Rosetta silent file (secondary structure, phi, psi, omega in degrees, C-alpha in Angstrom):
SEQUENCE: MSSNKEKNREIFNITLDETKSTVKKTTDDALKEIPRFTKAVNEYQEETIQATKDIADSFLDSQKEVIHSLQSLWVPYIENVQNSYLSYWGSPQRVTENYARTVSNITDSTIVATRLSNNVLFASMDAWKNSIQHAKDNAKEFSRLNINVAKSFENVAKDSLRDFSAREEVQGHTRQ
SCORE:     score description
SCORE:     0.000 S_00000001
   1 L     0.000  -40.825 -178.985   39.449   10.463  -33.123 S_00000001
   2 H   -65.720  -38.847  179.962   38.589    6.812  -32.613 S_00000001
   3 H   -68.758  -32.844  176.308   40.455    6.671  -29.286 S_00000001
   4 H   -65.307  -40.578  178.397   38.537    9.777  -28.135 S_00000001
   5 H   -63.827  -44.112  178.907   35.281    8.030  -29.063 S_00000001
   6 H   -64.871  -40.567  179.406   36.346    4.923  -27.129 S_00000001
   7 H   -62.700  -45.006  177.665   37.402    7.060  -24.157 S_00000001
   8 H   -62.210  -43.379  179.384   33.996    8.818  -24.105 S_00000001
   9 H   -61.049  -42.415  179.928   32.198    5.484  -24.402 S_00000001
  10 H   -64.621  -42.049  178.326   34.263    4.115  -21.494 S_00000001
  11 H   -61.977  -44.789  177.829   33.470    7.210  -19.366 S_00000001
  12 H   -60.588  -45.475 -179.149   29.745    6.815  -20.121 S_00000001
  13 H   -62.134  -43.276  179.107   29.880    3.112  -19.291 S_00000001
  14 H   -63.218  -45.570 -179.657   31.714    3.736  -16.018 S_00000001
  15 H   -61.161  -46.264 -179.710   29.261    6.483  -15.044 S_00000001
  16 H   -67.016  -37.722  176.578   26.232    4.341  -15.875 S_00000001
  17 H   -64.680  -38.920  176.674   27.734    1.330  -14.055 S_00000001
  18 H   -64.262  -41.784  178.089   28.341    3.506  -10.985 S_00000001
  19 H   -63.033  -43.192  178.406   24.748    4.730  -11.164 S_00000001
  20 H   -60.653  -41.254  178.350   23.546    1.140  -11.497 S_00000001
  21 H   -63.890  -41.352  177.928   25.641    0.214   -8.452 S_00000001
  22 H   -63.405  -43.071  178.353   24.147    3.121   -6.474 S_00000001
  23 H   -62.401  -43.358  179.240   20.622    2.036   -7.437 S_00000001
  24 H   -60.687  -45.010  179.662   21.418   -1.547   -6.401 S_00000001
  25 H   -61.772  -44.385 -179.587   22.742   -0.362   -3.026 S_00000001
  26 H   -62.578  -44.553 -179.897   19.676    1.819   -2.479 S_00000001
  27 H   -69.678  -36.092  175.780   17.258   -0.983   -3.364 S_00000001
  28 H   -62.400  -42.402  176.944   19.207   -3.481   -1.236 S_00000001
  29 H   -61.356  -41.412  179.255   18.973   -1.056    1.691 S_00000001
  30 H   -64.557  -39.028  178.881   15.232   -0.699    1.061 S_00000001
  31 H   -63.457  -35.030  178.901   14.844   -4.494    0.994 S_00000001
  32 H   -64.969  -23.946 -178.506   16.555   -4.695    4.377 S_00000001
  33 H   -80.593  -15.787 -175.945   13.819   -2.402    5.745 S_00000001
  34 H   -55.601  -47.658  179.459   10.970   -4.750    4.740 S_00000001
  35 H   -57.021  -36.759  179.317   11.096   -6.830    7.947 S_00000001
  36 H   -65.383  -43.072  179.560   10.850   -3.628    9.988 S_00000001
  37 H   -67.724  -40.096  178.131    7.828   -2.449    7.982 S_00000001
  38 H   -61.362  -44.351  178.575    6.229   -5.902    8.152 S_00000001
  39 H   -61.014  -42.066 -179.432    6.755   -5.939   11.900 S_00000001
  40 H   -62.915  -42.003  179.157    5.218   -2.452   12.180 S_00000001
  41 H   -65.507  -44.152  178.707    2.110   -3.517   10.223 S_00000001
  42 H   -60.775  -44.734  178.893    1.761   -6.679   12.316 S_00000001
  43 H   -62.389  -40.717  177.725    2.168   -4.689   15.526 S_00000001
  44 H   -58.598  -47.534 -178.772   -0.416   -2.170   14.293 S_00000001
  45 H   -64.274  -45.415 -179.962   -2.911   -4.954   13.611 S_00000001
  46 H   -62.006  -43.414  179.252   -2.222   -6.682   16.932 S_00000001
  47 H   -64.800  -39.502  179.487   -2.499   -3.395   18.831 S_00000001
  48 H   -64.133  -45.856 -179.962   -5.736   -2.505   17.038 S_00000001
  49 H   -64.773  -43.890  179.418   -7.281   -5.888   17.803 S_00000001
  50 H   -64.560  -41.281  178.794   -6.075   -5.774   21.420 S_00000001
  51 H   -63.034  -40.709  177.743   -7.343   -2.195   21.818 S_00000001
  52 H   -61.387  -43.547  178.738  -10.733   -3.235   20.424 S_00000001
  53 H   -63.173  -46.126 -179.366  -10.857   -6.118   22.901 S_00000001
  54 H   -62.320  -41.679  178.064   -9.780   -3.863   25.786 S_00000001
  55 H   -61.616  -47.222 -179.815  -12.376   -1.230   24.845 S_00000001
  56 H   -62.311  -44.633  179.817  -15.099   -3.873   24.654 S_00000001
  57 H   -61.780  -46.322  179.728  -14.018   -5.450   27.958 S_00000001
  58 H   -61.383  -44.723 -179.462  -13.900   -2.085   29.745 S_00000001
  59 H   -63.097  -45.142 -179.329  -17.239   -1.078   28.310 S_00000001
  60 H   -65.624  -40.011  177.156  -18.853   -4.397   29.225 S_00000001
  61 H   -62.136  -43.682  179.833  -17.409   -4.287   32.759 S_00000001
  62 H   -66.612  -37.412 -179.921  -18.719   -0.752   33.268 S_00000001
  63 H   -67.512  -34.866  176.931  -22.093   -1.718   31.850 S_00000001
  64 H   -59.885  -45.272  179.545  -22.254   -4.678   34.218 S_00000001
  65 H   -65.086  -42.676  179.035  -21.759   -2.281   37.146 S_00000001
  66 H   -60.190  -46.964 -178.604  -24.297    0.177   35.723 S_00000001
  67 H   -62.672  -43.693  179.102  -26.856   -2.589   35.258 S_00000001
  68 H   -61.688  -42.467  179.736  -26.275   -3.946   38.784 S_00000001
  69 H   -64.284  -46.206 -178.807  -26.648   -0.469   40.263 S_00000001
  70 H   -67.302  -37.890  179.971  -29.780    0.280   38.283 S_00000001
  71 H   -62.488  -44.447 -178.371  -31.260   -3.126   38.960 S_00000001
  72 H   -63.797  -31.738 -179.281  -30.887   -2.775   42.703 S_00000001
  73 H   -82.570  -44.780 -169.061  -32.530    0.625   42.503 S_00000001
  74 H  -100.382  -17.356 -175.926  -35.197    0.072   39.876 S_00000001
  75 H   -56.703  -48.965 -179.606  -36.075   -3.651   39.973 S_00000001
  76 H   -59.493  -41.721  179.928  -38.610   -3.349   42.775 S_00000001
  77 H   -64.617  -47.093 -178.081  -40.231   -0.360   41.076 S_00000001
  78 H   -64.688  -39.243  178.305  -40.238   -2.010   37.617 S_00000001
  79 H   -62.353  -38.319  177.066  -41.627   -5.255   39.021 S_00000001
  80 H   -61.663  -48.354 -179.126  -44.437   -3.272   40.589 S_00000001
  81 H   -65.604  -40.779 -179.043  -45.163   -1.513   37.297 S_00000001
  82 H   -61.808  -45.138 -179.678  -44.798   -4.754   35.362 S_00000001
  83 H   -60.698  -31.519 -178.727  -47.254   -6.531   37.530 S_00000001
  84 H   -87.426  -47.280 -167.437  -49.682   -3.722   36.946 S_00000001
  85 L  -123.507  -33.700 -168.995  -49.098   -2.563   33.359 S_00000001
  86 L   -92.913  156.155  176.778  -46.253   -4.155   31.427 S_00000001
  87 L   -93.144 -166.353  179.997  -46.027   -7.435   29.578 S_00000001
  88 H   -56.853  -36.825 -175.608  -43.190   -9.883   29.297 S_00000001
  89 H   -66.783  -20.038 -177.884  -41.159   -7.491   27.076 S_00000001
  90 H   -96.692    5.374 -177.372  -40.836   -4.933   29.831 S_00000001
  91 L   -68.201  149.350  179.217  -39.383   -7.258   32.463 S_00000001
  92 H   -57.927  -36.569  178.977  -36.004   -6.266   33.954 S_00000001
  93 H   -64.865  -43.946 -178.334  -34.536   -9.555   32.774 S_00000001
  94 H   -67.641  -40.959  178.127  -35.741   -8.991   29.216 S_00000001
  95 H   -62.239  -44.471  179.011  -34.509   -5.360   29.188 S_00000001
  96 H   -61.943  -43.954  178.238  -31.127   -6.533   30.494 S_00000001
  97 H   -61.503  -44.728  179.554  -30.927   -9.268   27.848 S_00000001
  98 H   -63.591  -41.321  179.369  -31.796   -6.801   25.077 S_00000001
  99 H   -64.442  -44.345  179.225  -29.251   -4.306   26.362 S_00000001
 100 H   -61.568  -39.927  177.471  -26.546   -6.976   26.574 S_00000001
 101 H   -63.542  -40.294  178.544  -27.365   -8.070   23.020 S_00000001
 102 H   -63.594  -45.742  178.629  -27.067   -4.469   21.815 S_00000001
 103 H   -61.721  -40.835  178.029  -23.680   -4.049   23.499 S_00000001
 104 H   -62.567  -41.382  178.270  -22.526   -7.341   21.955 S_00000001
 105 H   -64.282  -39.920  177.641  -23.647   -6.160   18.511 S_00000001
 106 H   -62.620  -44.129  178.398  -21.745   -2.886   18.922 S_00000001
 107 H   -61.298  -47.018  178.425  -18.609   -4.825   19.904 S_00000001
 108 H   -59.675  -41.931  179.766  -19.003   -7.171   16.930 S_00000001
 109 H   -63.658  -39.330  178.016  -19.498   -4.191   14.622 S_00000001
 110 H   -62.800  -43.637  178.808  -16.330   -2.542   15.944 S_00000001
 111 H   -64.803  -42.186  178.106  -14.320   -5.710   15.281 S_00000001
 112 H   -63.462  -41.694  178.526  -15.810   -6.014   11.779 S_00000001
 113 H   -61.490  -40.115  176.961  -14.989   -2.349   11.079 S_00000001
 114 H   -62.954  -44.161  179.023  -11.389   -2.990   12.152 S_00000001
 115 H   -62.254  -42.841  178.528  -11.222   -6.029    9.886 S_00000001
 116 H   -63.481  -40.296  177.195  -12.650   -4.005    6.985 S_00000001
 117 H   -60.825  -42.390  177.504  -10.092   -1.245    7.580 S_00000001
 118 H   -64.292  -39.202  178.023   -7.327   -3.822    7.447 S_00000001
 119 H   -62.606  -41.184  177.505   -8.791   -5.239    4.222 S_00000001
 120 H   -63.113  -41.614  178.213   -8.792   -1.755    2.680 S_00000001
 121 H   -59.438  -47.201 -179.256   -5.177   -1.310    3.776 S_00000001
 122 H   -68.078  -36.122  177.065   -4.145   -4.592    2.146 S_00000001
 123 H   -64.306  -40.272  177.483   -6.133   -3.825   -1.010 S_00000001
 124 H   -63.738  -39.621  178.636   -4.347   -0.472   -1.228 S_00000001
 125 H   -64.816  -40.048  177.223   -1.025   -2.227   -0.780 S_00000001
 126 H   -64.623  -41.837  178.902   -1.924   -4.659   -3.590 S_00000001
 127 H   -62.354  -41.533  178.629   -2.952   -1.764   -5.840 S_00000001
 128 H   -63.143  -41.943  179.279    0.354   -0.033   -5.103 S_00000001
 129 H   -60.158  -43.717  177.735    2.225   -3.252   -5.889 S_00000001
 130 H   -63.618  -40.330  178.493    0.425   -3.471   -9.251 S_00000001
 131 H   -61.761  -42.584  178.960    1.209    0.195   -9.977 S_00000001
 132 H   -63.487  -41.937  179.451    4.880   -0.404   -9.279 S_00000001
 133 H   -62.644  -42.592  178.007    4.872   -3.452  -11.581 S_00000001
 134 H   -63.736  -41.730  178.299    3.255   -1.409  -14.368 S_00000001
 135 H   -61.379  -40.843  179.135    5.795    1.393  -13.853 S_00000001
 136 H   -63.663  -47.055  179.637    8.591   -1.179  -14.066 S_00000001
 137 H   -62.416  -42.479  179.618    7.156   -2.696  -17.264 S_00000001
 138 H   -65.569  -38.850  178.520    6.637    0.759  -18.795 S_00000001
 139 H   -62.184  -40.117  177.495   10.181    1.810  -17.881 S_00000001
 140 H   -63.004  -42.715  179.390   11.510   -1.259  -19.699 S_00000001
 141 H   -64.025  -43.702  178.160    9.411   -0.380  -22.763 S_00000001
 142 H   -62.873  -39.398  178.052   10.603    3.251  -22.704 S_00000001
 143 H   -63.047  -45.117  178.560   14.192    2.050  -22.404 S_00000001
 144 H   -61.423  -42.091  177.972   13.700   -0.285  -25.348 S_00000001
 145 H   -62.008  -45.862  178.918   12.097    2.562  -27.308 S_00000001
 146 H   -60.073  -41.089  178.678   15.010    4.911  -26.485 S_00000001
 147 H   -62.519  -45.499  179.991   17.512    2.284  -27.638 S_00000001
 148 H   -62.733  -41.587  178.867   15.624    1.806  -30.906 S_00000001
 149 H   -64.566  -43.770  179.770   15.429    5.573  -31.506 S_00000001
 150 H   -62.453  -42.087  178.920   19.156    5.966  -30.753 S_00000001
 151 H   -65.974  -37.631  177.142   20.021    3.127  -33.140 S_00000001
 152 H   -62.740  -45.767  176.944   17.791    4.678  -35.823 S_00000001
 153 H   -59.989  -42.134  179.884   19.564    8.024  -35.428 S_00000001
 154 H   -61.347  -45.924 -179.262   22.907    6.255  -35.584 S_00000001
 155 H   -65.473  -41.425  178.477   21.920    4.407  -38.790 S_00000001
 156 H   -62.843  -43.535  179.817   20.510    7.562  -40.399 S_00000001
 157 H   -63.318  -43.578  178.813   23.686    9.472  -39.514 S_00000001
 158 H   -62.700  -44.387  178.615   25.887    6.688  -40.909 S_00000001
 159 H   -61.812  -43.753  179.636   23.803    6.532  -44.106 S_00000001
 160 H   -63.724  -43.164  179.650   23.927   10.319  -44.501 S_00000001
 161 H   -64.267  -41.721  178.805   27.668   10.368  -43.898 S_00000001
 162 H   -64.188  -45.214  178.440   28.179    7.546  -46.401 S_00000001
 163 H   -63.119  -41.055  179.363   25.966    9.307  -48.991 S_00000001
 164 H   -63.712  -45.118  179.526   27.761   12.589  -48.381 S_00000001
 165 H   -62.516  -40.481  179.717   31.175   10.918  -48.722 S_00000001
 166 H   -65.640  -41.188  178.804   30.074    9.197  -51.948 S_00000001
 167 H   -64.474  -42.608  179.224   28.775   12.495  -53.344 S_00000001
 168 H   -63.555  -39.064 -179.909   31.975   14.279  -52.408 S_00000001
 169 H   -65.867  -43.165  178.659   33.998   11.544  -54.081 S_00000001
 170 H   -64.906  -43.648  179.887   31.920   11.798  -57.301 S_00000001
 171 H   -67.484  -35.310  178.900   32.149   15.594  -57.310 S_00000001
 172 H   -65.190  -36.798  178.414   35.880   15.411  -56.598 S_00000001
 173 H   -71.384  -35.123 -178.607   36.404   13.200  -59.680 S_00000001
 174 H   -74.506  -25.404  178.953   34.319   15.491  -61.882 S_00000001
 175 H   -75.559  -30.045 -176.394   36.346   18.551  -60.843 S_00000001
 176 L   -81.571    0.000    0.000   39.624   16.980  -61.804 S_00000001
């Protein structure tokens, strides 16, 4: 009976060690993927920043052409109107400056929005990291709890078996 118990214990240990080995291999493989994921995040950020710059540059270049076209068409008319009715704020130069400032503010806002999105991404990653740490800590506690419960059952069973054996021995003596 004892050798059967030892054999079962050995089978359990081998099975659990194999499982532990499989988990180690899986986590090692996952660790090898980190550089690829890091590279992907870096590339995403670089591409986003470059795309924002390209969008702003394209928009500003097109606006420059629009302004030049409109200025050549409307400047003489606006100067005429300005001389008659408008103040300093309505001058073509002032309108152009205000428009350029607005476009610059939109570009700045786009870059800030991209930065904020990246901050949210990193905050989410930090929150996930904390969740994983808590899950790890809780798993250790549950494992410790399971061990304690198993040991308690083992002790109760041993005590019951000992009490039963003692009772049987006393009853066996009284029968004889």
